[in-house]
Structures are given as structure tokens and as C-alpha cells.
C-alpha positions as CSV (number, residue, x, y, z in Angstrom):
1,M,-39.4,-22.4,-9.9
2,V,-41.2,-19.1,-10.4
3,M,-40.3,-16.3,-8.0
4,S,-42.6,-13.4,-7.1
5,K,-41.6,-9.9,-8.1
6,E,-40.9,-9.0,-4.4
7,E,-38.6,-12.1,-4.1
8,R,-36.7,-11.2,-7.3
9,E,-36.2,-7.6,-6.1
10,R,-35.1,-8.7,-2.7
11,R,-32.6,-11.2,-4.2
12,W,-31.4,-8.6,-6.6
13,E,-30.8,-6.1,-3.8
14,E,-29.0,-8.7,-1.8
15,L,-26.7,-9.6,-4.8
16,I,-25.9,-5.9,-5.4
17,S,-25.1,-5.2,-1.8
18,N,-22.9,-8.3,-1.4
19,E,-21.0,-7.4,-4.6
20,G,-20.3,-3.9,-3.2
21,V,-18.9,-5.5,0.0
22,V,-16.7,-7.8,-2.0
23,V,-15.4,-5.0,-4.2
24,S,-14.7,-2.7,-1.2
25,K,-12.8,-5.6,0.5
26,K,-10.7,-6.2,-2.6
27,R,-10.0,-2.5,-2.9
28,R,-8.9,-2.3,0.8
29,V,-6.6,-5.3,0.4
30,R,-5.0,-3.7,-2.7
31,S,-4.6,-0.4,-0.8
32,K,-2.8,-2.2,2.1
33,E,-0.5,-3.9,-0.4
34,K,0.4,-0.5,-2.0
35,L,0.9,1.0,1.4
36,G,3.3,-1.8,2.5
37,W,5.3,-1.4,-0.7
38,R,5.6,2.4,-0.2
39,K,6.6,2.0,3.4
40,E,9.3,-0.4,2.4
41,L,10.6,1.9,-0.3
42,V,10.7,4.9,2.1
43,S,12.5,2.9,4.7
44,D,15.1,1.8,2.0
45,L,15.5,5.4,0.9
46,K,16.1,6.6,4.4
47,L,18.7,4.0,5.0
48,L,20.4,5.0,1.7
49,V,20.5,8.7,2.7
50,I,21.9,7.9,6.1
51,V,24.7,5.8,4.5
52,E,25.5,8.5,2.0
53,V,25.7,11.2,4.8
54,V,28.1,9.0,6.8
55,F,30.4,8.4,3.8
56,I,30.4,12.0,2.8
57,G,31.3,13.0,6.3
58,F,34.0,10.4,6.5
59,F,35.6,11.4,3.2
60,S,35.3,15.1,4.1
61,I,37.2,14.4,7.3
62,V,39.8,12.4,5.4
63,E,40.3,15.1,2.9
64,I,40.5,17.9,5.5
65,L,43.2,16.0,7.5
66,G,45.0,15.1,4.2
67,L,45.4,11.4,5.0
């Protein structure tokens, strides 16, 4: 099957534009995965800091009271 020059150009433009959409969707998905991982890490770090502050406070009170 022989295509005209206009048909080839139209199909080429369509292929290029579709590829761009696919690439941007993949990039967006990877970005969301990275963001989820970072949010989870920040949440874990906040919890760790809270636990450390509570234990430091508890041990400071114990030491001051001399128990």
C-alpha cells in the first residue's frame, strides 16, 4: 500500500504526539511514586523525632528526681 506524502506526514505527526503523551504519563506516574515514598519517609521521621523527645523528657525527669 502506497501512502501519499500528506498521509505519511499526518501519521508521523500523530505518532510523535501520541509518544509525547505516553512519555508524559509515565513521567507523572514515576513522580507520584517518588512523592509517595518521600511522604512515607517524612512521616516515619516525624514519628521517630516525637518518640525521641518523649524518651528524652522521661529520662530527664527521672534523672532530676533521682529515681
